[in-house]
Backbone as a ProteinNet text record, in pm:
[ID]
protein_1_A
[PRIMARY]
XXXXXXXXXXXXXXXXXXXXXXXXXXXXXXXXXXXXXXXXXXXXXXXXXXXXXXXXXXXXXXXXXXXXXXXXXXXXXXXXXXXXXXXXXXXXXXXXXXXXXXXXXXXX
[TERTIARY]
1888.8	1981.4	1770.4	1737.1	1578.7	1583.8	1483.4	1480.8	1490.4	1549.5	1527.2	1470.7	1442.3	1308.1	1262.4	1226.3	1190.4	1274.8	1267.6	1347.8	1522.4	1548	1656.4	1687.3	1561.7	1670.3	1645.9	1588.2	1548.3	1703.5	1712.6	1831.3	1974.1	1954	2078.4	2104.9	1997.5	1961.3	2046.9	1944.3	2027.6	2132.4	2178	2357.6	2400.1	2439.3	2480.2	2461.1	2345.3	2326.1	2442.4	2415.4	2413.4	2587	2638	2731.7	2863.9	2803.5	2935.9	2901.5	2777.3	2780.1	2880.4	2870.2	2915.6	3136.6	3149.4	3252.9	3310.9	3241.6	3287.4	3309	3235.5	3195	3331.2	3359.1	3443.1	3599	3598.1	3723.2	3738	3632.4	3699.3	3770.9	3799.7	3850.4	3780.9	3906	3827.7	3935	3977.3	4031.8	3934.3	3929.1	3850.7	3889.4	4024.8	4074.4	4002.9	4000.5	3873.7	3743.6	3744.3	3541.9	3522.2	3604.7	3540.6	3581.7	3696.9	3737.1	3612.3	3587	3479.8	3295	3300.8	3230.6	3200.8	3307.5	3294.3	3298	3348	3340.7	3202.9	3095.2	3005.5	2893.1	2922.8	2821.4	2887.6	2957.3	2991.4	2969.1	2952	2928.2	2703.3	2743.9	2517.4	2499.4	2566.9	2580.1	2532.7	2639.3	2694.2	2613.9	2583.9	2394.4	2279	2249.8	2095.6	2113.4	2255.3	2258.9	2236.7	2336.1	2266.9	2161.2	2105.5	1880	1846	1737.1	1704.9	1627.7	1618.5	1527.4	1372.3	1233	1118	1174.3	1111.6	1103.1	1092.6	1138.4	1027.3	1055.8	985.7	975	1093.1	1208.6	1258.6	1212.6	1174.5	1145.5	1225	1420.9	1449.6	1485.1	1457.5	1530.8	1434.4	1279.3	1186.5	1097.8	1109.7	1008.1	873.1	813.5	691.9	594.3	470.2	376.6	250	210	182.3	-29.6	-9.8	-225.8	-269	-380.2	-535.4	-615.6	-678.4	-735.7	-822	-842.5	-1014.5	-1098.3	-1198.5	-1373.5	-1417.2	-1493.7	-1625.3	-1700.7	-1773.4	-1897.8	-2006.5	-2068	-2222.3	-2326.8	-2405	-2407.8	-2561.4	-2546.4	-2721.7	-2836.6	-2913.5	-2982.8	-3125	-3236.8	-3293.8	-3404.3	-3516.2	-3645.8	-3732	-3858.7	-3940.4	-4072.7	-4081.4	-4241.6	-4347.8	-4377	-4555.9	-4640.9	-4702.5	-4788.2	-4913.7	-5036.6	-5199.9	-5201.1	-5114.6	-5241.8	-5108.7	-5051.1	-4925.5	-5044.7	-4995.9	-5155.9	-5212.5	-5290.4	-5490.7	-5441.4	-5340.8	-5372.5	-5211.8	-5178.3	-5139.2	-5227.3	-5402.2	-5487.2	-5580.9	-5600.3	-5622.3	-5591.2	-5489.1	-5378.6	-5349.1	-5351.6	-5366.6	-5501.1	-5611	-5754.6	-5779.9	-5767.1	-5771.9	-5643.7	-5697.6	-5595.5	-5475.2	-5345.3	-5205.3	-5176	-5122.8	-5163.9	-4955.9	-4927.7	-4791.1	-4787.3	-4667.3	-4680.9	-4607.8	-4620.7	-4455.1	-4457.2	-4307.6	-4262.1	-4339.4	-4342.1	-4399.3	-4285.8	-4415.7	-4338.7	-4210.3	-4184.4	-4115.1	-4185.3
-735.3	-596.2	-600.7	-530.3	-503.1	-500.4	-592.4	-608.5	-519.6	-513.7	-442.7	-271.6	-202.8	-158.4	-218.1	-224.8	-203.3	-104.4	74.9	131.9	117.2	19.5	-25.7	-155.4	-216.5	-277	-242.9	-167.9	-69	-18.9	76.8	170.2	130.2	-34.3	-104.3	-167.4	-296.6	-360.9	-263.2	-163.6	-3.6	-7.4	10.6	80	-6.7	-155	-242.2	-236.2	-290.9	-315	-199.9	-43.3	84.1	52	14.6	75.2	2	-119.7	-221.6	-252.8	-180.3	-166	-22	81.9	163.2	113.7	117	38.4	-60.3	-129.9	-256.7	-172.3	-68.1	-7.2	75.5	187.8	285.2	172.7	102.6	31.9	-105.9	-111.8	-197.6	-321.1	-375.7	-431	-602.7	-709.6	-859.6	-985.1	-948.8	-1037.2	-1078.8	-1164.4	-1273	-1174	-1115.4	-1104.6	-956.6	-910.4	-760.8	-743.6	-814.4	-826.8	-839	-981.4	-1011.8	-873.5	-744	-682.6	-566.5	-575.3	-478.1	-494.1	-663.1	-675.2	-701	-708.1	-676.8	-551.6	-466.4	-390.9	-230.2	-326.7	-268.2	-364.2	-475	-509.9	-400	-350.9	-341.7	-159	-74	28.4	-20.1	-109.4	-103.2	-139.4	-197.9	-227.7	-148.5	-28.1	136.2	158.5	221.8	250.2	280	98.7	46.4	53.3	88.7	95.3	249.8	334.7	462.5	563.7	466.2	480.8	488.9	635.2	722.3	632.4	574.5	483.4	577.8	558.1	600.6	654.5	740.1	852.3	736	758.1	637.7	703.6	710.9	798.2	685.7	809.2	700.8	683.4	634.9	665.3	828	773	850.2	986.8	978.1	1105.4	1217.3	1132.2	1302.3	1291.6	1365.2	1340.7	1354.9	1239.8	1188.3	1315.7	1365.4	1450.7	1309.1	1282.6	1231.5	1231.2	1167.1	1081.5	1160.3	1242.9	1256.4	1149.8	1207.8	1035.4	1030.6	877.8	865.2	911.4	969.5	996.5	980	898.4	805.8	837.5	722.7	793.1	656.9	774.8	691.3	691.9	554.3	549.7	650.4	677.2	767.6	674.1	603.1	554.1	646.6	698.4	733.6	686.7	797.4	786.3	756.7	628.9	593	668.3	736.5	843.7	796	877.6	801.9	844.5	786.9	899.7	780.4	866.6	860.7	707.8	695.4	500.6	368	400.5	323.9	365.2	474	415.7	391	407	343.6	216.1	114.5	17.5	-104.3	50.8	-38.1	-52.6	2.9	43.9	-121.5	-96.6	-231.3	-299.4	-361.1	-491.9	-510.7	-362.2	-421.1	-456.1	-462.9	-469.3	-668.7	-603.2	-779.9	-881	-1013.8	-1157.6	-1112.2	-1132.4	-1072	-1176.7	-1118.7	-1228.7	-1214	-1404.7	-1402.2	-1362.4	-1293.5	-1279.9	-1349.7	-1403.9	-1493.7	-1454.7	-1529.4	-1427	-1550.1	-1431	-1454.2	-1546.3	-1694.7	-1818.6	-1805.1	-1878.1	-1866.8	-1782
585.5	524.2	430.2	393.1	384.5	207.2	200	4.1	-62.2	-206.3	-332.8	-377.4	-397.4	-449.5	-571.2	-585.9	-774.3	-814.2	-750.8	-811.8	-846.6	-729.2	-742.1	-801.3	-792.4	-940.5	-1099.7	-1119.8	-1251.5	-1268.8	-1203.6	-1224.1	-1188.7	-1129.2	-1123.5	-1255.1	-1295.2	-1461.1	-1543.4	-1551.1	-1666.5	-1687.3	-1595.6	-1483.5	-1620.2	-1593.7	-1581.8	-1711.9	-1814.1	-1965.8	-1983.6	-2017.5	-2078.6	-2046.4	-1947.9	-1883.1	-1953.3	-1992.4	-2072.5	-2197	-2267.5	-2434.3	-2441.8	-2391.7	-2417.2	-2361.6	-2298.8	-2222.8	-2331.9	-2409.9	-2486.9	-2616	-2670.3	-2793.4	-2737.5	-2698.3	-2673.6	-2645.7	-2579	-2553.8	-2697.7	-2792	-2836.3	-2868.7	-2706.7	-2667.5	-2762.7	-2743.3	-2820.8	-2778.3	-2640.3	-2529.2	-2472.4	-2415.9	-2311.8	-2157.3	-2138.2	-2036.8	-2048.7	-2117.1	-2169.1	-2105.1	-2232.1	-2192	-2026.5	-1993.3	-1828.9	-1751.7	-1751.2	-1683.1	-1659.6	-1823.8	-1885.6	-1793.6	-1769.8	-1711	-1598.3	-1507	-1383	-1313.5	-1473	-1332.9	-1346.1	-1447.9	-1493.3	-1376.7	-1326.8	-1241.3	-1094.6	-1079.8	-976.2	-906.6	-1046.9	-1177.1	-1121.5	-1158.2	-1136.5	-984.4	-922.3	-738.9	-699.1	-769.6	-646.2	-663.4	-826.8	-825.2	-764.8	-786	-678.4	-553.9	-500.7	-343	-303.7	-382.6	-375.7	-445.6	-471.5	-459.4	-406.2	-355.1	-231	-193.9	-54.3	-63.5	36.5	4.8	84.7	262.7	243.8	352.4	456.3	564.1	680.4	846.9	975.5	1001.2	1121.7	1211.4	1232	1461.6	1501.9	1644.2	1727.2	1725.8	1739	1761.8	1613.9	1515.7	1528.8	1573.5	1507.3	1658.3	1741.4	1892	1833.9	1896.9	1826.9	1912.4	1846.7	1902.9	1949.4	2062.5	2134.1	2041.3	2039.9	1943.6	2021	1942.7	2087	2081.7	2195	2262.6	2156.6	2127.7	2039.2	2148.7	2097.4	2138.6	2110.3	2214.4	2164.7	2117.6	2021.1	1941	2024.5	1955.7	2088.6	1910.6	1942.9	1768.2	1809.2	1726.3	1696.7	1656.1	1667.6	1631.4	1598.5	1499.8	1505.3	1560.5	1623.4	1715.2	1584.6	1644	1525.7	1517.9	1401.1	1401.2	1370.3	1527.2	1554.9	1441.3	1335.7	1223.6	1259.3	1229.7	1234	1202.4	1088.5	1092.2	1151.5	1226.3	1309.3	1404.5	1463.6	1611.3	1576.9	1480.3	1488.1	1497.3	1376.7	1381.9	1496.7	1603.7	1728	1796	1858.4	1856.7	1876.8	1714.3	1659.4	1675.9	1721.5	1707.4	1848.8	1918.7	2076.8	2112.8	2082.3	2065.8	2089	1889.8	1881.6	1944.6	1886.6	1904.7	1823.4	1869.1	1806.1	1720.8	1585.1	1462.6	1442.3	1447.1	1397.6	1202.2	1216.6	1069.4	1021.2	919	851.4	697.4	721.8	553.4	414.5	330.9	187.8	170.3	85.3	23.6	-84.6	-135	-263.3	-367.6
[MASK]
++++++++++++++++++++++++++++++++++++++++++++++++++++++++++++++++++++++++++++++++++++++++++++++++++++++++++++

């Protein structure tokens, strides 16, 4: 059995409270048996209201013809090409001719 939703709890609780108050005020009973009957009938009414609150619609596998999902299209990773500028080309020609220097990260 699924758990009750917030709407079911709210509607059922409000129904129990208001119907109990209304029936007690309208019947003007003072006996213990009358109060017990009114309380039980209000609880039954609240349970009925909570059960009949419309539930969120769910897709049932048997009732709706399933439409096959389209096959996933493979996505190619797009990497931008490196552009060579005059300064990059000049630094590449100088660094290849000289001894390769090691770049170390800057200190803290």
